[in-house]
N, C-alpha and C positions, 0 to 999 in steps of 0.2 A: 737175850733180846737181840733182835735182828738189826745190825748196823748196815744201813743202806748206803752210807757214805763210803764205806770201805768195799763194798761188794761192787765188782764191775759188771756193767751190763753188756757193753760191747767193746770190741777192740777195733780201733781205727788206726791203721798204719803202725801197728805194733804197740799202740798205747791203749791202756785199758781206760774205758770211760765208764765212771760210775754214774749214779743217779744224780749226784750233786752237780757233777760236771755237766750232765745233760740239762739239768735245770738251769745252770748258769748259761750254758750255750743257748738254751731256749730264751732265757731272759735277754741275753745279748742279742739274739736274733730279733727278739721283739723290739728291743730298744733300737736296733738298727732299722728295723721296719718302721718303728715310730718316727725315728729321725728321718728316715727317707720319706715317710709319708708326710711329716711336718714340712720337710724341705720342698717336697712336691706340692703340697698344699699352698705353701708360701709362694712357690713359683707360679702355681695356677692362679693364686689370688693376685700375684703380681701381674701375670698375664691378663687375668680378667680385669684388674684394675686398669691396666694399660688399654685393654679393649674398651673398657667402660669409658675411660678418658677419651680414647679416640672416637668412640661412639658419641660421647657427650660433645667432643669437639666438632664431629661431623653433624651432630644434631644442632649444635650452636650455629655452625656454618649454614646448614640447611634452614635453621630458624632465621638467621640473618638474611639468607637469600629469600626466604618466604616473606620476611618483613620488607626487604627491598622490592620484592615483586608486588607485595601488597601496597607499598608506597607508590610504585609505578602504576599499579592498577588504580589506586586512588587518584593519582595525577591524571591518568588517562580518563578515569571517570569524570573527574572534575573538568578536564578539557572537553570531553564529550558533552557533559552537562552544559558547559559554556557554549559549545558549538550548537547543541540542541536548542539552547536558550535563544542564541542569535537566529538560528533558522526559524524557531518558533516566532520570534519577534518579526523576522522578515516575512514569514508566512502570514502572521496576523496583519502586518502592514499591507502586504499584497492583497490579502482578503479584504481589509478595510478600503484600500484603493479601488478594488474591483467592485465592492459593494457601493462605494461612493460614485464610481462611474456608472454602475448599473442604476443607482438611484437617480443620478443626473439624467441618464438616457431615458429611464422610465418617466422622469418628471418632464423632460422635453417631449417624449412621445405623448404623455398624457396632455401636456399643454397643446401640442400640435393637434391631437385628436379633439381636444376641447375647442380649439380655434376653428378646426375644420367643422366640428359639429355646429358651432355658433354660425359659421359662414353657411353651412348647409341649411341650418334653420332660417337664417336671414333670407337666403334664396328661396327657401320653401315659403317663407311668409310673403316674399315678393310675388312669387308665382301664385300663392293663394290670393294675394291681393289682385294680381292680373286676372286670376280666374273669377274672383268676385266682380271685377270690373267687366269681364267678358260676359259673366252671367247677367249683370245689370244690363249690358248692351243687348244681350239675347232677349231678356225681358222687354226691354225698350223696342227691340226689333219685332218681338211678338206683338206688342201693342201696335207698332206701325203696320205690321202685317194685317192685324185686325182692322185697323183704320183703312188700310188698302183694300181689304175685302169689302168694307163698308162703302168705300169710294166706288169700287168696281160693281157693286150691286145696284148703284144708282146710275141711270143713263146719263144724266147731266154731268155728274162728277166723273163718271167714266170717260165721257167725251173730253172733259177738262183735263184728265190725266193723260190721255193720248196727245191731246193738243199741247200740253206742257212739255212732254218729252220731245216732240217734234220741234217746237219753238226753241228749246235749248239747243238742239243740234244745229238748227239753221242759224241762230244768232251767234253761236260760237265760231262758225266756219266762214260766214259771209259778212261783208260790211253792211251797215244799216241801210244804205241807199240801194242795195242789191236785192231786196225782198220787201214783202208787205204781208202782214197778217190780216185776214178778214177783209180783203180788198174786194170791191164790187166790180163785176164784169159787165160788158155791154148788155147781156141778157138779164140783168138784174140778180144773178146769183152771186154768193159770196163764199169762195173757197177758203179753206183753213190757211193756206199759204200760197203766195204768188211769188216766184222767183223770176226776176228780170234778167233776161238774157242779153249778152253784149251785141253791138252792131245792129241795134233795133230789131233783133230777132223776136219771135213770139215768146211770151212768158211761159214758164213751167208751172203747172198746177200740182199741188200736193194736198191730199185729203187725209185727215186723221180720225174720221169717225168709223172706226172698225166695229162691226156687230159683235161685241164681246158677251153680250147676254146669252145669245144662242150658243156660243162657244162654252160658257160656264155651264149651261144646262146640259150640253152634251158630255162634258167632263164629269159632271156630278150625277149622271143618271144612275139609279141603283140597280136597274135590271137591264138586260140586253135589249128588250123590246123598247123601253123608254130611251135607251141610248141610240137605237136606230132611228126612232122618231126624232130625237134631238139632232142627229146628224142630218136628216132630210131638212129639218127647219134651218139649220145652219147653212146648208147648201143654198136653200131658197133665199135666205137673207143675204148671203154673199152675192148671188146672182142679181138680186134687186139693187144692191149697193153698187156693184160694178156697172150696171146699166145706168144708174143715176149719175155716176161720175162721168161716164162716157157721153151721156146725153147733155149734161149741164155744163161741164167744164172744158170740153174739147171744142173750141170755136176756131174755125179756119181763119188765119191771118192775125188772130188776137192771142191765142194760146198754142202751145205746141200740140202736135197731133198724138202726143203721148202724155198721159197723166199718171201720178204716183198715188197709190193707196197705202198709207202708213199703217203697219202693224206694230204695236208698241212692245212686242215681246219676241225674243229670238226663238223660243220654244214654240210659240204659236205658228211663227213663220215656217220653222222646220216641219211641223206636223201638217200644215196645209200642203206643202210641197211633197210630203211623203205619203199622206193618206187621201188627199183631195186633188188629185192631178187634173180632174175634170174642171174644177174651179180655176185652176192656174191657166189651163188652155183657154177657157172662156175669157178670162181677163186678158190674156195676150191678144185674142182675136178682137176684143173691144179696145185695144191699145190702152189698157190699164195695167200698169206694172205694180205688183205687190212687193213692197220693200219693208225690210226690218230696220231697226236702228242702225246697225252697222252698215247695211247696204245703202241706207239713206245717207249716212256720213260719207261713204265712198262716192256716192253720186254727187254730193255737194262739193267734195274736194275736186272732182273733175270739172264741175262748173266753175269753181274757183280758179282752176288752172286755165280754163277757156277765157275767163275774164281777164286774167293777168296777160295772156297771149294777146287779147284784143287791145288792152291798154299799151302793150309794147308795139303793136302795129300802128296805133294811133300816134305814138311818139317816135315812129321810124324816121320821119323827115328831120326831126330834131337831132336824132342820133346821127343821121347822115351829115347834117351841117356841122356838128361837133367833130365828127370824124375828118371832114374836110379841113377844118381849122387845125385839127391835130396834125394832119399831113403837111400843111403849110409850115407849122412850127418845126416839124421833122426836117423839112427841106432847108429851112433857115439854120437849123442846128447843123446840118451836113455842110453847108457853106462855111459856117464859122469854124467848124472842125477842120476843114480843108485849109483855111487861111491860117489857123493856129498850127497846123502841120508844116506849112511853108515857113512860118516864123521859127519853128523849132529846127528846120533844116538849115536856115541861114544862121541861127545861133550856133548850131553844131559846127558849121564851116568856120565861123569866127572863132570858136573855141579851139578848133584844130590849128588855125593859123597862130593863135596865141601860144599854143603848146609848142609849135615849131620854133617860134621866136624865143621862148624861154629855154628850149633845148639848146639852141645855139649859144645863148647867154651862158648857160651852165657849162657847156664844153669850153668856152673861152675862159671862163673862171677857173676851170681845172687846169688849163694850160698855164695860166698865171701863177697858180699854186705850185706848179712843178718847176718854176724858174730857179736857177742858181744865182742868188743875190750877193755872192761874194765879190769883193772889189777886184777888178781885172788888173793885170800888170801894165805898168805905164810904158807906152811906146810913142814914137814920134808920129806915127801914122794914125789917123782916126780909125776907130774900131767900129765895125758894123755888126758885132756879134750880138749886142742887145736886141737889135731889130730882128736878127735872124733867130735869136732865141725866143723872142716873142712870137715869131711866126705869124706876124700881122699882115693881112692882105690890105694894102692901102686902098685898093680899088673897092674892096668891100666896105 
């Protein structure tokens, strides 16, 4: 049988190495490897444990930092929440204040608008009331115009209308003793008004019977032919009336050589002078002056001024007497003022003399105050110093 333990396999450095030895060597190598591996593993485990511990410590530190950071973040978040809460509260308060202000302003604006609207409505109602009153006045005026048309359509009432306007103008401007209505002249005629002139001058005659019927026919003519016929009739009536005034009311020595024909409307007066110049010229040649209400008022004011001048002339001698008496009083006043001036001059001289005397007295008083009143030294001879000190002038 083969003995493997005694059979050498290899020779190393002179020593024979058999199979057993190789196996032992291999086992030893394996053991060494195992030991080295175990030691290396332990070292690696130790290193790994150390690394794990370091990592755990780093993780713990990092976790602590994270927790600290989280706590800081939570504090910051809480602070921000508080800040946001305060800002939100301030914002809400500001919004509430603004809304309250806007509500107040809106309420005031609405109240002002309401008040203005009420005032405008009140003014509108007042104006409507005024308009209603004006409308009533217009309706009343329309009724009066209708009445006026009815008056002017009747000859008698038309004459009374012109007579009334003329009498109103005369009575408002002249005193009652300066005119007479429906006075009778020496020829038996009765003019509408007679104005008494001053200084026994002839009276002025005023006639108020204007032919208004022909005028109305001319104005209301529907066709040109009828209008021309009405114009010719108006000219004929005016010529007849002018001749009647000139023949009946112009009486030498009793009335003025000019008479007035009163036209109760300014428009009629203007139309006559604009469209019927021939009638005006005929009236002027007949010494009949066509006058409107304003022109009659102006003429009566001139007559009033003439009357006032005549009254002043009548009272001229009284005025001269009073002026003479006034001059006498002025001369007497001048004499008395001259005497008073002399008295003032004498009084002024006396005052000057008194001031001179008081000045001397004051000067002597000053000298007395400046004296040395100490007791002088006793000597055997009489002293004359006090008299010299007094500086008195015996003669004075």
